[in-house]
N, C-alpha and C positions, 0 to 999 in steps of 0.2 A: 184396553189401556196398557196392558203389559207389553203388547206388541210394539207400542210406540216408545218404550223406554230405550235410552241410549247409555251404553256403558263406555267408560273412558277408554277401554281397550279398543273400541270400535270407532272412536272419534279421531279427528285429525291430531297429529303430533304437535305439541306446543314447542316452538323453538326456544322461546324465553318464557317458562311457566310463570314467572313472578308477575307478569302482567295479566294473566288470566285468559280464559277462552274468549270472552267478549271482545277483548282488545284484538285478538287474532282474527275474529270475524270482521271487525271494523277494517282491518288492514286488507283482508281478502276482498271486502267490498270496494275499497279504494282501488285495488288492482283491476276490478271488473269494470270500472267506469270507462266510458268511451273517449271522452275528451280530456286533454291534459289539464285544461283549466279546472275541470271538476276534480281531477285527481289531486292537483295542488291544493285546492280549497279543503278537501277532506283530509289530506295529509297534515296540513297545519292544525286542523281541529284535533287530529289524533295526537300530535305532538303536545298540544295544550293539555289533553287528558292525561297523557303519560307524565307530564311535569307535575300535575296535581296529585298524582299517585305517589310522588316522591318529593314532597315539599322540603325535606331536610337537605336535599342536594341542590337547591336553587342557587346557593351561594358558592357552590363548587365551580372552579374554573372549567370552562369548556363543557358545562353541563348540557347546554343545548346541542352542542356537537355530538355528545354521547347519545342523546335521545334520537337524533336523526340517524346516526349509525345503527342504533337498535331497531329503528323503524324499517330500514332497508334489510337488516338481517332477518327480522321476523317476516318480511315479505319474500324471503328466499331470494333476494336481490332481483325480484321481478317487477317491482313497483316503478313505473315510469313517471317520476315526478321530479320537479325542480327542488334542489336543496341549497340552502345558503352556504353549505360546506361541500367539500369534495366528496362525491358519491363513492362509497366503498365498493370493492369488487369481491366476488366470491373467492377468487384465487388468492387474494391477500389473506383472508381469514382462514383459508384451508392450508396455507403454507405453514409448514412445520418450522419452529424456531431452531436455530443452530444450537448444538449442545454447548453448555457452559464449560469453559476451560478452568477446571479446578487445578490448583497447584499440586503437582505430584512430587512428593519428596520421598526418596527411597534411601535413607541414611544407612551407612554401612553398619553402624552400631545403634540399632533402633532402641535399645534399652535406655539410652541417654535422652531420647526425645528430640524433637525439632527445636525446642526453646534453647537447649544447650548450644546448638550450632549458631543460633541467632546471637546468643550472648558472646560466643567466641568471635563472631564477625564484628561485633561492637568493640570488643576488647582490642582487636587488631587495628582499629581506627584511632585508639587513644595514644597519646604521647607517653613515652617512657617516664616512669616516676612512681611514687608511692601509691597513688590512686590506682594506676593500672596494675601494679603488683598485687595490691589487695584484691582487685577484681579477679585477677587470674587465679589466685589461690582460692577465692570463693567459688569460682567455677570448677576448679579441680576437686574441691571437697564435695561439691554437689554431684559431680560426676562419680565420685567414689560411692556416695550414698545411693545413687541410681544403680550403679553396678551391683551393690550389695542387695538392693531390692530385687534385682533380677537373679542374682546368684548369691545364695545365703552364705557361701563360704567366704573366707577372708580373701582380700585382694592386695597385692603389693602396690606400693605407690608408683613403682616404675611402670606398671601396666597403665595406670591412669595417665602418667606423664607421656608415655608413648602415644596413647590415643589422643591426648590433647595436642601433641605435636602434629599428628596426622590431620586432625580435624581443623587445625588452624592453618594448614598449608605450610607448615614448617616455620611459622612466624612466632609461635610461643613455644619456647624450649625450656623445660624445667628438668631435663634429664640429669643435669649436674647440680641440681639444687641441694643445698644442705638442710633445708627446712622440710620437715615431714608434714604430711597431711594428718588430719584428725584420725584418731584411732577408730576402728570399725565399731567397737562397743559404744563409744561416745556418739557416733553418728546415728546409730540405731536406737540409742537409749531414749531420745526424745519421743520417738514413735511409740515405744513401749510405755513410757510415762503417760502419754496422752490417752492411750487405750485403757490403762489401768485406772486413771483418774475418772474416766467416764463410767467404768464398771463400779467403782466405789461410790460414786455419786448416786447411781441408780440403786445400789444396795442400801445406802443410808436413807434414801427417799422412801423406799419400800418399808424400811424399819420404822420410820417416823409415822407413816400412815397406819401401821399396826398399833402404835401407841395410842393414836387418837380414836381408834375403833372402840365403840362402846361394848362393854361386856355385860351380859345379862345373867 
């Protein structure tokens, strides 16, 4: 009895394991039939069984098309049978897809991030007026905050204005502006307040839990 045992490592490799070994044997049997009429009849029966194994996909568009493609794939493209759809070829499925073209952005001042450049491009499209002026100064203050996150030392407004002028292609010029940007301490204060509030909340929560603990 032990001599007749089969190990999976010794069995035929399953191309689509989800359908099981019996389905693979049925397909191999269909390949071995001599007449095309017999192969077509068995192939349709195999498709019906494959569909019953995945009833949740019956309402999916092109479900039958997918089953027929899987049938030919599991036959290693060796089944000579008629299909209601275009018969796939081995070359198509072995063809490697072209690499995706990801947007490559290499900004000169990376500490500002790509969103700043997008905001500047939007500001360039706006008409001159109070709204654009408010947007420009909002961008400049955010640039200053980003700069301080990257470099903890203080930064002069003139540096931010020069960078803004360069990134806008010379369309936004605040070099002669009499209005100052927000102070560095104010820009970084909101961040410190946020972190302190969280630490305080955690401390109070821990303290309240100690109050509710029973003492024996």
